[in-house]
TIZA-205297 format. One line per 8 residues: number of its first residue (from 0); for each residue x, y, z of C-alpha. Coordinates in steps of 0.02 Angstrom, whole numbers, plus 32768, in hexadecimal, padded with zeros to 4 digits. Each point is the difference from the previous one (the first is absolute). Last residue first. Example, Ala and Ser with C-alpha at 12.3 -4.5 7.8 and 13.67 -1.06 7.14 Angstrom:
% residues 2
1 = 82AC,7FCB,8165 ~ 7FBB,7F54,8021 .
//
This chain:
% residues 776
775 = 7F45,78C5,840D ~ 7F71,8054,7FA1 ~ 8076,804F,7F84 ~ 80A1,7F9E,7FE2 ~ 8093,8055,8056 ~ 8067,805A,7F7D ~ 80B1,7FB9,7FED ~ 809B,8054,804B .
767 = 80A7,7FA1,7FF2 ~ 8087,8046,8074 ~ 80B6,7FD1,7FDF ~ 807A,801B,8091 ~ 80BC,7FF7,7FE2 ~ 8096,7FE9,8072 ~ 8076,8073,805E ~ 80A3,7FE3,7FA1 .
759 = 7FCF,8084,7F7E ~ 7F54,804A,801F ~ 7F56,7FC1,7FC5 ~ 7F48,802D,7FF9 ~ 7F9D,7FC1,7F6A ~ 7F47,8025,7FE4 ~ 7F9E,7F9A,7F80 ~ 7F4E,803A,7FDB .
751 = 7F56,7FB2,7FDD ~ 7F7D,800F,7F78 ~ 8005,7F44,7FDA ~ 806B,8018,7F64 ~ 806D,8074,8069 ~ 802C,7F69,806D ~ 8025,7F8C,7F6D ~ 8070,807C,7FA3 .
743 = 805F,8031,809E ~ 8020,7F4A,8030 ~ 8039,7FD7,7F4E ~ 8078,8094,8002 ~ 8038,7FCE,80AF ~ 803D,7F59,7FBD ~ 8039,8033,7F51 ~ 80B3,8039,801D .
735 = 804B,7F5E,7FBD ~ 806C,7FE2,809C ~ 80A4,7F9F,800E ~ 8076,806F,7F9C ~ 7FDB,807D,8046 ~ 7F94,8000,809E ~ 7FE2,80BE,8000 ~ 7F7D,7FE8,7F78 .
727 = 7FAA,8069,7F7D ~ 7FBA,7F87,7F7E ~ 7F50,804C,800A ~ 7FF5,809D,806F ~ 7FB3,7FDC,80AB ~ 80A2,801E,8062 ~ 8028,80A6,7FAA ~ 7FDA,8074,8093 .
719 = 804A,7F81,807C ~ 80A3,7FF5,7F9D ~ 8016,80BC,7FFF ~ 7FD2,800F,80B9 ~ 807D,7F7D,803A ~ 7FC8,7F4D,801A ~ 7FFD,7F84,8091 ~ 8085,7F7E,802C .
711 = 7F8F,7F8F,8067 ~ 7F90,8017,8097 ~ 7F62,7FCC,7FA2 ~ 7F4E,8044,8005 ~ 7F68,7FC5,7F9C ~ 7F60,8064,801F ~ 7F57,7FCA,7FBC ~ 7F81,808E,8019 .
703 = 7F46,7FE6,7FE2 ~ 7FAE,80A8,7FDA ~ 7F6B,8065,8043 ~ 7FC9,80A3,7FAB ~ 803F,809C,7FA5 ~ 8054,7FDE,7F5B ~ 80AD,7FBE,7FD5 ~ 8064,7FF7,7F5F .
695 = 8013,80BE,7FFC ~ 806C,7FF8,80A0 ~ 8014,80A7,805D ~ 7F48,8032,7FEA ~ 7FC6,7F57,803F ~ 806B,8013,809C ~ 7FB5,80AC,8023 ~ 7F4D,7FC6,7FDF .
687 = 800A,7F6F,807A ~ 8031,7F4A,7FE3 ~ 7FBB,7F8D,8088 ~ 8072,7F6C,8027 ~ 7FE2,7F46,801C ~ 8095,7F94,802E ~ 806A,7F6E,7FC1 ~ 80B3,7FEA,803C .
679 = 8095,7FA2,7FB7 ~ 80AC,7FFF,8054 ~ 80A3,7FC2,7FB5 ~ 809A,7FE6,806C ~ 80B5,7FE5,7FD3 ~ 808D,7F88,7FD8 ~ 8042,7FC0,7F5A ~ 7FCF,8092,7F8E .
671 = 7F85,807A,8056 ~ 7FDB,805B,7F5B ~ 7FF3,7F60,7F97 ~ 7F7F,7FB5,8078 ~ 7F9B,80A4,7FFE ~ 7FFE,8008,7F41 ~ 7FC2,7F4C,7FF3 ~ 7F79,801C,8085 .
663 = 7FC1,809C,7FA5 ~ 7FFA,7FA0,7F5B ~ 7FA9,7F6C,8053 ~ 7F7B,806D,8055 ~ 7FD3,8060,7F61 ~ 7FF6,7F63,7F94 ~ 7F93,7FA8,8083 ~ 7F86,8094,8001 .
655 = 7FFB,7FF9,7F42 ~ 7FD7,7F46,8003 ~ 7F78,8013,8084 ~ 7FA8,8087,7F9C ~ 7FE3,80A8,8053 ~ 7F68,8059,804C ~ 802F,8016,80B7 ~ 7FBA,7FBA,80A3 .
647 = 805F,8011,80A4 ~ 7FB8,7F82,807D ~ 8001,802C,80BA ~ 8086,7FD6,8081 ~ 8089,805E,7FA4 ~ 80A1,7FAC,7FC4 ~ 80B3,8012,803F ~ 808E,7FA2,7FAB .
639 = 80AA,7FB6,801E ~ 8085,7FB9,7F89 ~ 80B1,7FDC,803D ~ 808F,7FE7,7F83 ~ 809A,7F9F,803D ~ 7FDB,7F64,7F9A ~ 7F98,8024,7F66 ~ 7F42,800F,8014 .
631 = 7F9C,7F66,7FC9 ~ 7FA0,7FE8,80A3 ~ 7FE3,80BD,8014 ~ 7FC4,800E,7F4B ~ 7F7C,7F77,801D ~ 7FC0,8053,809E ~ 7FFF,80A8,7FA5 ~ 7F8F,7FB7,7F7A .
623 = 7F71,7FC3,806F ~ 7FFA,8092,807B ~ 8019,807C,7F70 ~ 7F67,7FC1,7FA2 ~ 7F95,7FF5,809F ~ 8027,80B7,802B ~ 7FF1,8038,7F4B ~ 7F4D,7FC4,7FF4 .
615 = 7FE7,8001,7F43 ~ 7F67,8038,7F9E ~ 8042,7FBE,7F5D ~ 8028,805D,7F5F ~ 7FEC,7F94,7F65 ~ 8099,801E,7F98 ~ 803B,807E,7F81 ~ 80BB,8004,7FED .
607 = 8060,8086,805F ~ 8036,8092,7F92 ~ 80B3,803F,8002 ~ 8048,7F97,808D ~ 7F96,7F67,7FD0 ~ 8034,800E,7F4B ~ 80B7,800B,8031 ~ 7FEE,7F6B,8076 .
599 = 7FAA,7F9B,7F77 ~ 808C,8027,7F86 ~ 8086,7FCA,807D ~ 7FA3,7F5C,8020 ~ 7FF2,7FE5,7F43 ~ 80BA,801E,7FEB ~ 8028,7F87,808E ~ 7F8C,7F7E,7FB2 .
591 = 8055,8018,7F58 ~ 80A9,7FE8,8053 ~ 7FC7,7F5C,8051 ~ 7FBB,7FC4,7F59 ~ 80A8,8026,7FAC ~ 8059,7F99,8085 ~ 7F88,7F6D,7FE6 ~ 800D,800F,7F43 .
583 = 80BD,7FF9,800A ~ 7FFC,7F67,806F ~ 7F89,7FAA,7F85 ~ 806D,8032,7F6D ~ 809D,7FA9,8047 ~ 8090,8078,7FFE ~ 8084,802D,7F7C ~ 7F8F,7FC8,7F74 .
575 = 800C,809F,7F96 ~ 7F4B,8034,801E ~ 7FFF,7FCC,80B6 ~ 809D,8065,8023 ~ 7FB8,8097,7FA1 ~ 7F58,7FF8,805E ~ 8059,7FEA,80A7 ~ 806A,809B,7FE2 .
567 = 7F70,806B,7FC0 ~ 7F96,7FD4,8096 ~ 8093,8024,8074 ~ 800E,80B2,7FB5 ~ 7F43,801E,7FFC ~ 7FE1,7FFB,80BD ~ 808D,8070,803C ~ 7FE3,8071,7F68 .
559 = 7F48,800D,802E ~ 802C,8037,80B2 ~ 8083,807F,7FCA ~ 7F97,804A,7F75 ~ 7F65,800A,806E ~ 8064,8054,8089 ~ 804F,8080,7F8B ~ 7F58,8028,7FAE .
551 = 7FA8,8012,80A9 ~ 808D,806B,8049 ~ 7FFD,8070,7F65 ~ 7F42,800E,800B ~ 800C,802D,80B8 ~ 8082,8086,7FD7 ~ 7F95,8041,7F70 ~ 7F68,800B,8071 .
543 = 8064,8058,8088 ~ 8041,807F,7F82 ~ 7F50,801C,7FBE ~ 7FC4,801F,80B1 ~ 808E,807B,801C ~ 7FD7,805C,7F5E ~ 7F48,8008,8030 ~ 802C,803C,80AF .
535 = 8073,8085,7FB5 ~ 7F73,803C,7F8F ~ 7F88,8002,8092 ~ 807C,806B,8061 ~ 8017,8079,7F6E ~ 7F41,800E,7FE8 ~ 7FDA,8014,80BA ~ 7FFD,80BF,8002 .
527 = 7FDF,803F,80B1 ~ 7F5A,805A,801C ~ 7FE3,8061,80A2 ~ 7F4F,8037,802A ~ 7FE3,8093,8076 ~ 7F4A,8008,8038 ~ 7FB1,80A5,8034 ~ 7FB7,8053,8099 .
519 = 7FD6,80B9,8009 ~ 8042,8058,809B ~ 8020,80A6,7FA9 ~ 80A5,7FCA,7FB7 ~ 7FF2,7F48,7FCE ~ 8003,7F73,807F ~ 803B,7F55,7FC8 ~ 7FBB,7F4F,7FFC .
511 = 8070,7F76,7FBF ~ 8017,7F9E,7F60 ~ 806E,7F77,7FB7 ~ 8015,7FC1,7F4F ~ 8080,7F90,7FAA ~ 7FE4,801D,7F47 ~ 7FD3,7FA5,7F60 ~ 7FBE,8082,7F84 .
503 = 7F51,8009,7FB5 ~ 7FE8,8066,7F5F ~ 7F9D,80A2,8012 ~ 7F4F,802E,7FC6 ~ 7FB3,7FEF,80AC ~ 8091,8001,807C ~ 807D,7F76,801D ~ 8061,7F9D,8083 .
495 = 801C,7F43,7FF1 ~ 8024,7FC2,80B0 ~ 8088,7FBC,8073 ~ 7FD1,8033,80B0 ~ 806D,8059,807E ~ 7FEA,8009,80BC ~ 806F,808C,8043 ~ 7F84,801F,808F .
487 = 7F7A,7F7A,8011 ~ 7F6E,8006,7F85 ~ 7F7A,8086,8014 ~ 804E,806C,7F78 ~ 7FE9,7F73,7F80 ~ 7F48,7FEF,802B ~ 7FE8,80BD,7FE9 ~ 8062,7FFB,7F5C .
479 = 7F80,7F80,7FC0 ~ 803E,7F55,7FCB ~ 7FB6,7FD3,7F57 ~ 7F77,7F7E,7FEF ~ 7FF4,7F44,7FE6 ~ 80A0,7FE5,8062 ~ 806A,7F67,7FD7 ~ 8058,804E,7F6C .
471 = 80AB,7FEC,8052 ~ 802F,80AC,7FBD ~ 7F7E,804F,8073 ~ 7F9D,8089,7FA4 ~ 801A,80B6,8038 ~ 7F95,8081,7FA3 ~ 8026,80B9,8019 ~ 7F6A,8073,7FF2 .
463 = 8010,8094,7F8B ~ 7FFA,80BA,802D ~ 80B9,801D,7FE0 ~ 8048,7F79,7F8D ~ 8051,8081,7F8C ~ 8090,7FB8,7F9C ~ 7FB7,7F50,8006 ~ 805F,7F5C,7FF3 .
455 = 7FDD,7FD4,80B6 ~ 80B8,7FD5,801E ~ 803C,809E,7FA9 ~ 7F85,806F,805D ~ 8035,7FB0,80A4 ~ 80B9,801F,7FD6 ~ 7FDC,80B7,7FD7 ~ 7FA2,8023,80A1 .
447 = 7F44,7FF6,8018 ~ 7F85,8072,805B ~ 7F46,7FFF,8022 ~ 7FDB,7F51,7FC0 ~ 7F50,7FC9,8028 ~ 7FD9,7FA2,80A1 ~ 7F5E,8066,8010 ~ 7FF5,8009,80BD .
439 = 80B6,8010,802E ~ 8044,804F,7F62 ~ 8097,7FA6,7FBB ~ 80B6,8035,7FFE ~ 8068,7F92,7F8D ~ 80BB,7FE0,8007 ~ 8062,7F94,7F85 ~ 80A5,7FC9,8048 .
431 = 80AA,8048,7FCE ~ 7FC9,80A5,804F ~ 803B,809A,7FA1 ~ 7F51,8047,7FE6 ~ 7FD4,7FF9,80B9 ~ 80AC,8032,803E ~ 800A,8094,7F89 ~ 7F4A,802E,8021 .
423 = 801E,7FFA,80BB ~ 8099,806F,7FF0 ~ 7FA0,807B,7F91 ~ 7F6C,7FF7,8077 ~ 8072,802B,8091 ~ 8049,8092,7FA0 ~ 7F52,803B,7FD1 ~ 7FC7,7FE9,80B3 .
415 = 8092,8066,8041 ~ 7FD7,808A,7F87 ~ 7F49,7FF4,802D ~ 802B,8005,80B9 ~ 8061,809F,7FE1 ~ 7F6C,8046,7FA2 ~ 7F88,7FCA,808A ~ 806A,8048,8089 .
407 = 800F,80A4,7FA3 ~ 7F46,8008,7FDB ~ 7FDA,80A7,8056 ~ 7F50,8029,7FC9 ~ 7FA5,8081,7F99 ~ 7F49,8024,7FDF ~ 7F9E,805D,7F7C ~ 7FA6,809C,7FC8 .
399 = 8015,806A,7F64 ~ 7FA3,80A3,7FE7 ~ 7FFC,8078,7F6E ~ 7FFE,7F88,7F6E ~ 7FCE,8059,7F5E ~ 7F58,7FCC,7FB9 ~ 7FDD,80B2,7FC1 ~ 7F7A,8018,8085 .
391 = 8086,7FDC,8086 ~ 8025,7F4D,8037 ~ 7FFF,7FAE,80AB ~ 8034,7F58,8048 ~ 8098,7FD6,7F95 ~ 804E,7F64,8045 ~ 8084,7FCD,807E ~ 8086,7F82,802A .
383 = 80A6,8016,8058 ~ 8073,7F77,803B ~ 8097,8048,805A ~ 80AB,7FAD,8012 ~ 8077,804B,807F ~ 80A5,805E,7FEF ~ 8047,803E,80A3 ~ 801A,80B6,802D .
375 = 7FAF,7FF0,80AB ~ 7F6D,806A,7FC3 ~ 7FDD,7F80,7F77 ~ 804C,7FFF,7F51 ~ 7F8D,7FB8,7F7B ~ 800F,7F6A,7F8C ~ 7F78,7FD7,7F83 ~ 7F6A,7F8F,7FE8 .
367 = 7F78,8039,7F86 ~ 7F45,8004,7FE3 ~ 7FB1,80A0,7FBD ~ 7F55,7FE7,7FB1 ~ 7FA7,806E,7F80 ~ 8080,7FF6,7F75 ~ 7FFF,805B,7F58 ~ 7FAB,8096,8051 .
359 = 8090,807B,7FE9 ~ 8017,8013,80BD ~ 7FFF,7F47,8027 ~ 8079,7FDB,7F72 ~ 8075,8088,8041 ~ 7FFA,7FAF,80AD ~ 8034,7F5B,7FB2 ~ 8095,804E,7FA6 .
351 = 8039,8063,809A ~ 8000,7F60,8069 ~ 8066,7FA1,7F7E ~ 807F,808F,7FF1 ~ 8011,8013,80BD ~ 802D,7F4B,8026 ~ 80BE,8006,7FE4 ~ 800B,80A6,805E .
343 = 7FAF,7FB4,809C ~ 7F66,8063,8030 ~ 800F,807C,8092 ~ 8000,80A5,7FA0 ~ 7F90,7FBB,7F77 ~ 7F4D,7FEC,8033 ~ 7FE9,8055,80A7 ~ 8073,8095,7FE6 .
335 = 7FC1,801C,7F4F ~ 7F4D,7FE0,8032 ~ 7FFF,8086,8084 ~ 7FDA,7FCC,80B0 ~ 7F70,7FCF,8070 ~ 800D,7F9F,80A1 ~ 7F7A,7FA4,805F ~ 7FED,7FAB,80A9 .
327 = 8060,8082,8063 ~ 8073,7FFD,8096 ~ 805B,7F62,7FCD ~ 8096,8058,7FB7 ~ 7FC2,7FEC,7F50 ~ 805A,7F9D,7F78 ~ 7F87,7F6F,7FE8 ~ 7F6D,8079,8011 .
319 = 7F59,7FB2,8029 ~ 7FAD,802A,7F8B ~ 8066,804F,7F74 ~ 7FCD,809E,7FA3 ~ 804F,802D,7F5A ~ 7FF9,80B3,7FC2 ~ 8013,804B,7F52 ~ 7F5B,805D,8010 .
311 = 7FC6,7FCB,7F51 ~ 8036,7F4B,8018 ~ 7FBD,7FED,80B0 ~ 804F,7F59,802B ~ 7FB6,7F99,808D ~ 8066,7F82,805C ~ 7FD0,7F72,8073 ~ 8078,7FA8,8075 .
303 = 8029,7F4A,8017 ~ 806C,7FC8,8093 ~ 7F73,8005,807E ~ 7F8B,7FA0,7F8F ~ 7F51,7FFB,8045 ~ 7FF8,80B4,803D ~ 805D,8054,7F71 ~ 7FA6,7F98,7F7C .
295 = 7F58,8023,8050 ~ 8022,80BB,8009 ~ 8036,8008,7F4B ~ 7F69,7F9D,7FC1 ~ 7F77,8053,8062 ~ 7FC6,807C,7F7B ~ 801E,7F7F,7F77 ~ 7F8F,7F7D,8050 .
287 = 7F54,803A,7FC8 ~ 8039,803B,7F54 ~ 805D,7F5D,7FE6 ~ 7F65,7F9B,802B ~ 7F95,8064,7F89 ~ 807E,7FE9,7F74 ~ 800B,7F48,802A ~ 7F45,7FE9,7FF0 .
279 = 7FFE,805D,7F5B ~ 808F,7F99,7FB9 ~ 7FB7,7F5B,803B ~ 8004,7FA7,7F56 ~ 7FF8,7F46,8025 ~ 8088,7F86,7FCD ~ 7FFE,7F46,7FE5 ~ 808C,7F83,7FFF .
271 = 8044,7F5B,7FC6 ~ 80B6,7FCE,800C ~ 8077,7F8C,7FA3 ~ 8026,7F4B,7FD3 ~ 8020,7FAE,80A9 ~ 7FFD,7F43,7FEB ~ 7F74,7FA5,805E ~ 7FE2,7F81,7F75 .
263 = 7F5A,8052,7FD0 ~ 805D,80A5,7FDF ~ 801D,807E,808C ~ 7FDF,80BC,800E ~ 8040,8067,8093 ~ 7F87,8085,8043 ~ 7FE4,80B9,7FE6 ~ 7F84,8082,8042 .
255 = 8016,80B4,7FC9 ~ 7FAA,809D,8043 ~ 8026,8079,7F73 ~ 8024,80BB,7FFC ~ 7FFB,805D,7F5A ~ 8039,80B2,7FDD ~ 7FCE,803D,7F53 ~ 8077,8027,7F70 .
247 = 7FCD,7F65,7F9E ~ 802D,7F99,809C ~ 805F,8059,808B ~ 803D,7F9E,8097 ~ 7FC5,7F86,8087 ~ 800C,7F52,8049 ~ 7FC6,7FCB,80AD ~ 801E,7F48,8025 .
239 = 7FAA,7F64,8043 ~ 8049,7F52,8009 ~ 7FC8,7F4C,7FE2 ~ 808A,7F84,802E ~ 80A3,7FC2,7FB7 ~ 8057,8090,805C ~ 808E,8004,7F81 ~ 7F87,7FF3,7F6E .
231 = 7F92,808A,8047 ~ 8097,8070,8020 ~ 803D,7FE8,7F4E ~ 7F57,802E,7FB7 ~ 7FF1,8095,8079 ~ 80A0,8054,7FC3 ~ 7FF0,809A,806F ~ 7FB4,80A0,7FBF .
223 = 805D,809E,7FCC ~ 7FED,7FEE,7F44 ~ 7F64,7F94,800A ~ 7F96,807C,7F9C ~ 8068,808E,7FB8 ~ 7FA2,801F,7F5E ~ 7FDC,80B0,7FBE ~ 806F,8051,8084 .
215 = 8095,8012,7F8B ~ 7F90,8062,7F86 ~ 8056,8034,7F5D ~ 8031,7F4C,7FDA ~ 7F47,7FD1,7FF3 ~ 7FF7,7F61,7F93 ~ 80AA,7FC6,803F ~ 7FBF,8007,80B3 .
207 = 7F67,7F98,7FD4 ~ 806A,7F7F,7FA3 ~ 807B,7FF8,8090 ~ 7F74,7FDD,807B ~ 7FB3,7F7E,7F8A ~ 80A1,7F9E,7FED ~ 8032,8016,80B7 ~ 7F5E,7FAF,803A .
199 = 8037,7F60,7FA8 ~ 7FD0,7FAA,7F5D ~ 7FD5,7F4B,7FD4 ~ 7F44,8021,7FFE ~ 7FE1,80BB,8012 ~ 7FB4,800E,7F4F ~ 7F79,7F7D,801A ~ 7F90,8069,8073 .
191 = 7FED,8088,7F7D ~ 805D,8097,7FBA ~ 8063,8019,809F ~ 7FFB,80A0,806A ~ 805D,7F9E,8087 ~ 7FA8,8047,809A ~ 7F48,8029,7FE3 ~ 7FDC,7FAD,7F59 .
183 = 8064,7F5D,8003 ~ 7FE8,7FEA,80BB ~ 7F43,801C,7FF7 ~ 7FF0,7F8A,7F6A ~ 804E,7F6B,8057 ~ 80B4,7FC5,7FF1 ~ 8049,7F51,7FF8 ~ 80AD,7FB8,7FDE .
175 = 805A,80A3,8024 ~ 80BC,7FFD,800A ~ 804E,8016,80AC ~ 808C,7F83,7FDA ~ 7FB3,7F83,8079 ~ 7F5D,8005,7F9E ~ 7F78,8082,8018 ~ 7F44,7FFE,8022 .
167 = 7F86,8091,7FF7 ~ 7F62,8050,8047 ~ 7FD7,80BB,8009 ~ 7F61,8026,805F ~ 7F67,8049,7FA9 ~ 7FB5,7F54,7FD9 ~ 7FC0,7FDB,7F52 ~ 809E,7FBA,7FB0 .
159 = 801F,7F83,808C ~ 7F4D,7FBC,7FF8 ~ 8001,7FF1,7F42 ~ 80AA,7FA9,8000 ~ 7FC4,7F87,8086 ~ 7F5D,7FDE,7FA0 ~ 8060,7FDE,7F5E ~ 8074,7F89,805C .
151 = 7F6A,7FAD,8053 ~ 7FAC,7FE8,7F56 ~ 809D,7FBA,7FB3 ~ 8015,7F88,8091 ~ 7F49,7FCD,7FF1 ~ 801C,7FD3,7F49 ~ 809D,7FA0,802A ~ 7FA3,7F9F,8087 .
143 = 7F74,7FD8,7F86 ~ 807E,7FBD,7F83 ~ 8051,7F98,8089 ~ 7F56,7FBC,8036 ~ 7FDB,7FCE,7F4D ~ 80A8,7FAC,7FF2 ~ 7FE2,7FA2,80A3 ~ 7F55,7FC5,7FC0 .
135 = 8050,7FC3,7F5F ~ 8084,7F9F,8061 ~ 7F7B,7FB0,806F ~ 7F94,7FD5,7F69 ~ 8090,7FB1,7FA4 ~ 7FB0,7F53,7FE7 ~ 8074,7F8A,7FA1 ~ 7FC9,7FB2,7F5A .
127 = 8072,7F76,7FBC ~ 7FEB,7FCD,7F4A ~ 803C,7F64,7FA4 ~ 7FFF,800E,7F43 ~ 7FE3,7F7E,7F78 ~ 8056,7F70,7FA5 ~ 8087,8068,7FAF ~ 8074,7F8A,7FA0 .
119 = 808F,7F9E,804C ~ 7FCB,7F52,7FC5 ~ 7FCB,7FCF,80AF ~ 7F8F,8099,8003 ~ 8036,80A5,804A ~ 7F99,8067,807B ~ 802B,80B7,7FE8 ~ 8001,8080,808B .
111 = 7F84,8080,8041 ~ 8007,8069,80A1 ~ 7F76,8079,8033 ~ 8014,8066,809F ~ 7F55,803D,8037 ~ 7F98,809B,8026 ~ 7F4A,7FCB,7FE9 ~ 7F8A,805F,7F8F .
103 = 7F4C,802F,801F ~ 7F68,7F8E,8002 ~ 8019,7F4B,7FD3 ~ 7FCE,7F8B,7F73 ~ 8027,806A,7F66 ~ 80B6,8004,8035 ~ 8079,807B,804D ~ 80BA,8005,8022 .
95 = 8061,8095,8042 ~ 80B8,7FDD,7FE1 ~ 80AA,7FD3,8042 ~ 8051,7FA5,7F6E ~ 8068,7F64,7FDF ~ 8018,7FAA,7F58 ~ 807E,7F74,7FE6 ~ 8042,8005,7F4F .
87 = 7FF9,7F5B,7FA2 ~ 7F95,802E,7F6A ~ 7F67,7FB9,8056 ~ 8019,8082,808A ~ 8008,808E,7F81 ~ 7F63,7FC0,7FA9 ~ 7FA2,7FFB,80A6 ~ 8035,80B3,8029 .
79 = 7FC9,8038,7F54 ~ 7F5C,7FA1,8019 ~ 7FDD,8056,80A6 ~ 8022,80AD,7FB6 ~ 8036,807C,8085 ~ 7FA2,80A3,8020 ~ 8061,8094,8049 ~ 7FD6,802A,80B6 .
71 = 80B5,803B,8014 ~ 8025,7FAD,80A9 ~ 7F93,7F65,8005 ~ 8006,7FE1,7F43 ~ 7F4D,7FD9,7FCA ~ 7FBA,7F55,7FD1 ~ 7F4F,7FD7,7FC4 ~ 7FDF,7F44,7FFB .
63 = 7F98,7FAC,7F78 ~ 80A2,7FDE,7FA0 ~ 802A,7F76,807B ~ 7F6A,7F9F,7FBF ~ 7F6F,7FAD,8059 ~ 7FB6,7F53,8015 ~ 7FA9,7FD7,80A3 ~ 7FAE,80AA,8004 .
55 = 803A,8087,8079 ~ 801A,8004,80BB ~ 8069,809B,8012 ~ 80B2,8028,7FCD ~ 804F,8013,80AD ~ 7F95,7F7D,8058 ~ 800C,7F8F,7F68 ~ 80BF,8005,8006 .
47 = 8001,7FC9,80B7 ~ 7F83,7F74,7FD8 ~ 806D,7FB2,7F79 ~ 7FF9,801F,7F45 ~ 800C,7F7B,7F77 ~ 7FED,7FFF,7F43 ~ 7FFA,80BC,7FE5 ~ 7FF2,8016,7F44 .
39 = 807E,807C,7FBB ~ 8026,7FAD,7F58 ~ 80A4,7FB8,8042 ~ 7FA4,7FAA,8092 ~ 7FFE,804F,80AD ~ 801F,7FAA,80A8 ~ 7FD2,806C,8094 ~ 8042,801B,80B1 .
31 = 7FC7,807B,8087 ~ 806B,7FEA,809B ~ 7FF6,7F78,8084 ~ 8014,7F71,7F81 ~ 7F86,7F74,802A ~ 7F9F,8009,7F5B ~ 809E,800B,7F98 ~ 8057,7F6E,8057 .
23 = 7F64,7F92,7FF4 ~ 7FE7,8028,7F49 ~ 80B3,7FD9,7FD2 ~ 7FEE,7F5F,7F9E ~ 7F56,802B,7FBA ~ 803A,80AB,7FC5 ~ 80A1,7FBB,7FB5 ~ 7FA1,7F7A,7FA3 .
15 = 7F8D,8083,7FB9 ~ 8094,806B,7FCB ~ 8052,7F6F,7FA4 ~ 7F5F,7FB6,7FBA ~ 7FD9,80A3,7FA7 ~ 809B,7FE3,7F95 ~ 8093,8073,8011 ~ 8049,8075,7F7E .
7 = 80B1,8035,7FD3 ~ 804D,80AA,8004 ~ 7F93,8091,8039 ~ 8035,80A7,7FB8 ~ 8037,807C,8081 ~ 7FAC,80A0,8033 ~ 8043,809B,805A ~ 7F8D,806E,806A .
//
């Protein structure tokens, strides 16, 4: 703790006067508060401080307290803290504070700062003591929770390491993130349970094979098994598999259960599984079923036949015979005639190589697809699979048994499927829109094309959930793909699309349900890049702003020049005695009033002046003012109006309502010229969600609608779109272009909207919408 020397001294009267002057404030303060003299004497402590420190003697010293840092438990010197505060540094510490007058220590926040005398010297120290019992209790609970977590983790590891079954967990790249002792010892041959972390099955399989290059059968586990991790992820549900092969030269058969693995946010991160050694059970089962295997295959699968190869006898028996004449169920022939006379020349070398591996013991299973000529002389595809079922005492295979099947249709279908998939992949990857295929139940990404990967900012988004946040920002949560798919066909939503760890992109998204091969449902999400469109919108908005600014500057210059030029002329004539000064001053005063009126209109168009808003009955207001306007209307102009029977209350000042009506009346009179009709109506209208969505100025609810319609010259679309811009006017050179600008500024000030409908030579209708006052 740093110390500062104390500059200046204060008389005892200073601190005493302070205590007496502030005693009431200190005693009534809700937190613990103390006043401490420079020598450490506590001159005043309120009830809250006494509860934390303990009811001690009337006179006691700050140095009597014992203070420990709340986190480190290191002792803190009360007098050092007091000296630091007297030096001008505010002191704040979370600590355990004890005193001779209470049992135990209280967790508190202690804050000290210097009290300065009128001369600037240190008069004493003010201390605030805040009870932190709740915080301390939470910290203790957190520490206890961490301790229990460590105990549970140790217990889980102990349980997993002491069961005979193999237990593991893998990430999406099939790397282990957990392995128990049985897995490490029985399957992977790992040093301990930590070695598999971050490695795959292939690493340990290759290491075992490299350690026994002289024995190809030393480790073959999983060589002919299906990729169960991939199947589990695709199914997104717990699955069961049989996996087998040689481990350390011994055959191993496992009953494997696997399930997808999710993090707390529901994102797929891998698979978990357990395996039980059922080698003995499987061996017994195979022995019981082997004798009936060929017959069952022949009976259940009419187009599959069993074959049995007597290696020593050089005979192959087929049941039933695919080449027989139908009079017999079996046929036996020499292996040369059976194996090679009918096999396509291009396939013979591969078949001979695999048979040689069976005979020399380097391979125990034969599994191959080749072409064979049938009795009609046509080439057909045959799938043939078998295994060594009998060895002689010297471990030489003497009997091989298996099955075969005509798979011509399947191979041709595979070729067609591959071509179809190639076309699909070309269309899918070449799409200008981003395409995502999501799992039905999990909603995680199963497939994504190049454009989708670019928009999501992730090279491999597979297995992640796509997040779709509305660009408007009105939704408190993202839109789920399921909600998006339930919208009407071709309905698109502007959203920010992202995946965990990726940057959001503005897109136009749509989704629909689709059926995958096999009847599985999925969601197809289409993402269209909005960045170029948003950029164009921004540029267009900027262009409109610059055009409005140009119109405003041009109008202001023109109007001010019209006012200032006469002012300059009259000022010069009065200065040089060409006109009487009083006349000049009168003309100058008129110009100043015009300039002030122009300035007030500009201010009202941009930001209406603050005024006391009245609860105004628009029906009564229009009834009174329209009568006056009708009497003063120019010859040839007819004014009519329609008002509702009930009052229409709105929150608007009388003056602002009068400004709106007079500007609309002035524009209508100019539009109809010497002869025409002006109609004013007042009605109540309910604004629904669709109308509110189309006009950001409006919200759902009841509105008062003032509608002014004339049958005058009207406006084209360009003029109508710019009608509310300041200084934009089609009445050049008569109009200032501020009338509708003022109306628009006033109406939007009262949370309303101005809607203009006009066509050339067909008149204009201006609708003023003001919220109906609540309760009326």
